[in-house]
VMD Tcl script that draws the C-alpha trace (Angstrom):
set ca {
  {23.52 12.95 -4.65}
  {25.95 14.36 -2.38}
  {29.24 14.16 -4.68}
  {27.55 15.13 -8.20}
  {26.10 17.83 -6.91}
  {29.94 18.47 -6.10}
  {30.65 17.04 -9.66}
  {27.78 19.91 -10.28}
  {29.61 22.25 -9.19}
  {32.81 21.71 -10.05}
  {32.29 21.88 -14.15}
  {30.41 25.65 -13.32}
  {27.61 24.18 -13.88}
  {25.18 26.57 -12.64}
  {22.60 23.72 -10.51}
  {18.20 25.32 -9.74}
  {15.22 24.46 -8.16}
  {14.69 21.56 -10.53}
  {18.57 19.63 -9.70}
  {17.96 20.30 -5.83}
  {14.75 18.92 -6.24}
  {15.38 16.33 -8.13}
  {18.03 15.34 -5.99}
  {16.18 15.25 -3.18}
  {13.97 13.23 -4.80}
  {16.63 10.67 -5.25}
  {18.08 10.51 -1.29}
  {13.60 9.88 -1.13}
  {14.47 6.89 -3.25}
  {17.47 5.41 -2.70}
  {17.12 2.26 0.38}
  {19.17 4.01 2.74}
  {17.17 6.19 4.31}
  {19.05 9.66 3.51}
  {17.36 12.52 5.58}
  {20.93 14.47 7.02}
  {21.96 14.35 2.83}
  {18.40 15.86 2.04}
  {18.67 18.71 5.02}
  {22.44 19.77 3.45}
  {20.72 19.87 0.48}
  {18.88 22.45 0.93}
  {21.40 24.55 3.38}
  {23.33 23.98 0.53}
  {20.79 25.73 -1.42}
  {21.26 29.02 0.50}
  {24.53 29.23 0.04}
  {23.66 29.43 -4.22}
  {21.16 31.67 -3.27}
  {18.13 29.40 -4.06}
  {15.02 29.63 -2.84}
  {13.00 26.15 -2.08}
  {9.86 26.05 -2.94}
  {6.34 23.42 -1.42}
  {8.07 20.52 -3.88}
  {11.77 20.31 -2.16}
  {10.40 21.71 1.38}
  {7.57 17.89 1.22}
  {10.66 16.00 -0.26}
  {12.33 16.87 3.01}
  {9.35 16.12 4.94}
  {8.86 12.85 3.31}
  {12.16 12.21 4.62}
  {11.81 12.72 7.34}
  {9.52 11.10 7.90}
  {10.13 8.06 6.11}
  {13.59 7.84 8.30}
  {14.93 4.85 10.66}
  {13.83 7.08 13.27}
  {11.10 9.52 11.81}
  {12.75 12.73 12.78}
  {9.57 14.39 14.28}
  {11.60 18.05 15.23}
  {13.36 18.36 11.55}
  {9.92 17.96 10.13}
  {7.83 20.09 12.23}
  {11.42 22.90 11.83}
  {10.74 22.22 8.25}
  {6.81 23.04 9.24}
  {7.93 26.17 10.76}
  {10.61 27.06 7.04}
  {7.55 26.80 5.38}
  {5.68 29.91 6.88}
  {8.71 31.40 7.24}
  {9.47 31.45 3.18}
  {6.14 32.70 2.78}
  {4.89 29.67 1.18}
  {1.38 27.51 1.55}
  {1.94 24.14 2.36}
  {-0.45 21.23 0.93}
  {-2.20 18.57 2.13}
  {1.71 16.89 1.19}
  {3.24 19.27 4.46}
  {0.43 17.99 6.79}
  {0.33 15.02 5.91}
  {4.25 13.25 5.86}
  {4.61 16.48 8.79}
  {1.45 14.11 10.66}
  {3.09 10.52 10.16}
  {6.39 11.01 10.96}
  {4.38 13.05 14.99}
  {2.65 10.04 14.83}
  {6.28 7.11 14.49}
  {7.47 8.85 16.80}
  {5.39 7.34 19.43}
}
mol new
graphics top color blue
foreach p $ca { graphics top sphere $p radius 0.5 }
foreach p [lrange $ca 0 end-1] q [lrange $ca 1 end] { graphics top cylinder $p $q radius 0.2 }
display resetview
């Protein structure tokens, strides 16, 4: 996924929110849980000055929740980031953060 993003940037194409959402979705579908890559994609969005939306954060939280060792701290941090970005969390947001916290027990 990160290699594909590198190719996009190398070709001097401008990724947009849809590009990053699709890449996040691919990480989520992968058999290997890739929460670190998903978080790296969020950082990359900041570099190219793209603002993530609620769907982007939901995909990130979902990957944190599904990782082998639930990344509940990261999911809670992402929930906080949603508020800081002045976005409205949705039912998916709360559900994945709640599930990540439950799985950490």
